[in-house]
C-alpha positions in Angstrom: -52.2 -99.9 -6.2 -53.8 -96.7 -7.4 -54.0 -95.5 -3.8 -50.2 -96.0 -3.4 -49.4 -94.1 -6.6 -51.6 -91.2 -5.4 -49.9 -91.1 -2.1 -46.5 -90.9 -3.7 -47.5 -88.0 -5.9 -48.9 -86.0 -2.9 -45.7 -86.6 -1.1 -43.6 -85.4 -4.0 -45.6 -82.2 -4.4 -45.4 -81.5 -0.7 -41.6 -81.8 -0.7 -41.3 -79.4 -3.8 -43.3 -76.8 -2.0 -41.1 -77.1 1.1 -37.9 -76.6 -1.1 -39.4 -73.5 -2.7 -40.2 -72.1 0.7 -36.7 -72.6 2.0 -35.2 -70.9 -1.1 -37.5 -67.9 -0.6 -36.5 -67.6 3.0 -32.8 -67.7 2.1 -33.2 -64.9 -0.5 -35.2 -62.7 1.9 -32.5 -63.0 4.6 -29.6 -61.8 2.4 -28.0 -58.6 3.9 -28.5 -55.2 2.1 -25.3 -53.2 1.3 -25.0 -50.0 3.4 -24.9 -46.6 1.6 -21.5 -44.8 1.5 -20.9 -42.1 4.1 -20.9 -38.5 2.7 -17.4 -36.9 2.5 -16.7 -33.7 4.5 -16.3 -30.5 2.6 -14.1 -27.7 3.8 -12.4 -27.5 7.2 -13.7 -27.2 10.7 -16.7 -28.4 12.7 -20.3 -28.2 11.7 -20.7 -24.6 12.9 -17.2 -23.3 12.1 -14.8 -22.9 9.2 -11.0 -22.7 9.1 -9.3 -20.9 6.3 -5.6 -20.0 5.8 -3.9 -16.9 4.5 -0.8 -14.7 4.8 -0.1 -12.0 7.3 0.3 -8.7 5.5 0.7 -5.0 6.2 -0.6 -2.0 4.3 2.8 -0.2 4.1 5.4 -2.4 2.4 7.4 -0.9 -0.5 10.7 -1.0 -2.3 12.5 2.3 -1.8 13.8 3.3 -5.2 16.4 5.9 -6.4 14.8 9.2 -7.5 17.9 10.4 -9.3 21.1 8.8 -10.6 24.3 8.9 -8.7 26.9 7.0 -6.8 26.1 5.6 -3.3 28.6 7.2 -0.9 27.2 5.9 2.4 24.7 3.4 3.8 23.2 4.2 7.1 20.7 1.4 7.6 20.9 -2.4 7.5 18.3 -5.2 7.4 16.6 -5.7 10.7 17.1 -2.2 11.9 13.9 -0.3 12.9 13.6 3.1 11.1 11.3 6.1 11.4 9.7 8.1 8.7 12.2 10.5 7.1 15.2 8.7 8.5 18.2 8.7 6.1 18.9 5.2 4.9 21.7 6.0 2.4 23.3 9.0 0.6 24.3 9.6 -3.0 27.2 11.8 -4.1 25.8 15.4 -4.0 28.9 17.5 -4.7 27.8 18.6 -8.2 24.3 19.5 -7.2 25.5 21.3 -4.1 27.8 23.5 -6.3 24.9 24.3 -8.6 22.7 25.1 -5.7 25.4 27.5 -4.3 25.5 29.3 -7.6 21.7 29.6 -7.7 21.7 31.0 -4.2 24.3 33.6 -5.2 22.2 34.6 -8.2 19.2 35.1 -5.9 21.1 37.3 -3.6 22.4 39.4 -6.5 18.9 39.9 -8.0 17.6 40.8 -4.5 20.3 43.5 -4.2 19.6 44.8 -7.8 15.9 44.9 -7.0 16.5 47.0 -3.9 18.6 49.3 -5.9 15.9 49.9 -8.5 13.3 50.4 -5.7 15.5 53.1 -4.1 16.1 54.8 -7.4 12.3 54.8 -8.1 11.6 56.4 -4.8 14.0 59.2 -5.8 12.3 59.6 -9.2 8.9 59.7 -7.5 10.1 62.6 -5.3 11.5 64.4 -8.5 8.1 63.8 -10.2 6.2 65.3 -7.3 8.5 68.4 -7.3 8.2 68.7 -11.1 4.4 68.6 -10.9 4.4 71.5 -8.3 6.9 73.5 -10.5 4.7 73.0 -13.5 1.6 74.1 -11.7 3.6 77.3 -10.7 4.5 77.7 -14.4 8.2 77.5 -13.5 9.1 74.6 -15.9 7.7 73.6 -19.2 5.4 70.6 -19.8 8.1 68.7 -21.6 10.3 68.8 -18.5 7.5 67.4 -16.4 6.8 64.6 -18.9 10.5 63.7 -19.0 10.5 63.2 -15.2 7.2 61.2 -15.4 8.5 58.8 -18.2 11.8 58.2 -16.3 9.9 57.3 -13.1 7.5 54.9 -15.1 10.6 53.3 -16.8 12.1 52.5 -13.4 8.8 51.0 -12.2 8.9 48.6 -15.2 12.5 47.8 -14.3 11.3 46.9 -10.8 8.7 44.5 -12.3 11.3 42.9 -14.6 13.8 42.4 -11.7 11.0 41.0 -9.5 10.2 38.3 -12.2 13.8 37.5 -12.6 14.2 37.1 -8.8 11.1 34.8 -8.7 12.6 32.7 -11.5 15.9 32.5 -9.7 14.2 31.4 -6.5 12.3 28.7 -8.4 15.6 27.4 -9.9 17.1 27.4 -6.4 14.1 25.5 -5.0 14.3 23.0 -7.8 18.0 22.3 -7.1 17.2 22.0 -3.4 14.7 19.3 -4.3 17.3 17.5 -6.4 19.8 17.6 -3.6 17.1 16.2 -1.2 16.8 13.2 -3.6 20.4 12.3 -2.9 19.3 11.4 0.7 17.4 8.1 0.6 14.9 8.2 3.4 12.3 5.9 5.0 8.8 6.6 3.7 7.2 5.4 7.0 7.9 3.9 10.4 8.9 0.2 10.1 11.9 -2.0 9.6 14.5 -2.5 6.8 13.8 -6.0 5.4 16.3 -6.0 2.6 19.2 -4.0 1.2 19.9 -4.1 -2.5 22.9 -1.7 -2.9 26.4 -1.3 -1.6 28.8 1.7 -1.2 30.4 2.8 -4.5 27.6 1.4 -6.7 26.1 3.7 -9.3 22.4 3.7 -9.4 19.8 5.0 -11.9 16.4 6.4 -11.5 14.0 3.7 -10.4 16.7 1.2 -9.1 15.6 -0.6 -5.9 17.7 0.4 -2.9 15.9 -1.0 0.2 12.8 -2.9 1.0 11.1 -1.3 4.0 8.0 -2.8 5.7 5.8 -1.7 8.5 5.2 -4.0 11.4 1.8 -2.7 12.4 -1.1 -2.8 11.9 -1.1 -6.5 11.0 -3.7 -7.8 8.5 -4.6 -11.3 7.4 -5.9 -11.9 3.9 -7.9 -15.1 3.1 -10.6 -16.4 0.9 -14.0 -18.1 1.7 -16.3 -20.2 -0.4 -19.0 -18.4 -2.2 -21.7 -19.8 0.1 -20.4 -17.3 2.7 -21.4 -14.4 0.5 -23.8 -12.2 2.4 -23.1 -14.1 5.7 -19.8 -12.4 6.6 -19.8 -8.7 7.4 -17.3 -6.0 8.4 -16.8 -5.7 12.1 -17.1 -9.4 12.8 -14.3 -11.1 14.7 -12.3 -14.2 13.7 -9.5 -16.1 15.5 -6.0 -16.2 14.1 -3.6 -19.0 15.0 -0.5 -20.8 13.7 0.8 -24.3 14.6 4.3 -23.2 13.5 4.7 -20.7 16.3 2.6 -22.0 19.2 -0.6 -24.0 19.5 -1.7 -21.9 22.4 -1.1 -18.6 20.7 -4.4 -17.3 19.4 -5.2 -13.7 18.4 -8.4 -11.9 17.6 -8.9 -10.1 14.3 -11.7 -7.9 13.1 -12.9 -8.1 9.5 -12.3 -4.7 7.9 -13.0 -5.5 4.2 -15.3 -8.0 2.4 -15.0 -8.4 -1.3 -18.3 -7.3 -3.0 -17.9 -9.9 -5.7 -17.1 -13.6 -6.0 -14.2 -14.7 -8.2 -15.8 -16.8 -10.9 -12.6 -18.8 -11.6 -12.3 -20.1 -8.0 -15.8 -19.6 -6.6 -14.4 -17.7 -3.6 -14.5 -14.3 -2.0 -11.6 -12.3 -0.5 -11.6 -11.2 3.1 -9.3 -8.8 5.0 -9.1 -8.7 8.8 -7.0 -6.6 11.1 -5.3 -8.2 14.1 -6.4 -6.5 17.3 -3.9 -5.8 20.1 -0.3 -6.9 20.3 0.8 -9.9 18.3 4.5 -10.3 19.0 4.8 -13.7 17.4 3.2 -12.7 14.1 5.3 -11.3 11.3 4.4 -10.1 7.8 4.5 -13.0 5.3 3.6 -15.7 7.8 0.9 -18.2 6.8 -1.8 -18.5 9.5 -5.1 -20.2 10.1 -8.3 -18.1 10.4 -11.3 -19.6 12.3 -14.8 -18.2 12.0 -18.3 -19.3 12.9 -20.7 -20.1 10.1 -24.0 -18.3 10.3 -27.1 -20.3 9.5 
């Protein structure tokens, strides 16, 4: 009987050990969750980076009125190519032209008066020379010689006064000429008229916008790069410019011409300026393009 009880206990302990072994095996075989994949930062491949930015030009300004007046004619419209100095519009210049004519007449009068004084002075110089010879010959008294000398000196002072008056009149004439030039609104550089803000008959004041003129070349692209590019991008390096909006095949080469010496602390980025090389007929100022560059290790 005792032997039967002992055999039953050994069998029970052996089954318990087997159950624990099975549980341990099940726990060890449970799958381990995979670590999440790292998210990509930026744009481009492992050795390149793609940024975006606008196409800009150096010369792009609003042409403003330099004096007040009424627009009497408009000679340029949006989309029309213009050259530096070409007249875009004209203001009424009748009053300033009349003032200029009066100033020119005064200049001519002063020039004639000056010539008259110069001729009279030459006569008095001859009289003085003759009086000095007569005085040396004791033909005339000293008072007569001094009278001739003082009169000749007085005419020389008159010549100086008339010369200054003539210079002043010429300055006034030149000032009026400049004012009349302001009535002709001209293009400051070669380019194209992008916008027109005025119409014929409109009265404008000093500083009013009249036209928006923009150059078409050289084309520049302005973009920003993350701060980890600082010290890795240099002037003279080349980048690729493209835009899916115009043509996927159209790609242009640009050369970096300016690298910001500092990093913007608010955005953690640095500003880059590159100039498009060669002809780029599909690019226009204001377009948003993609700029691709290779990252340096």
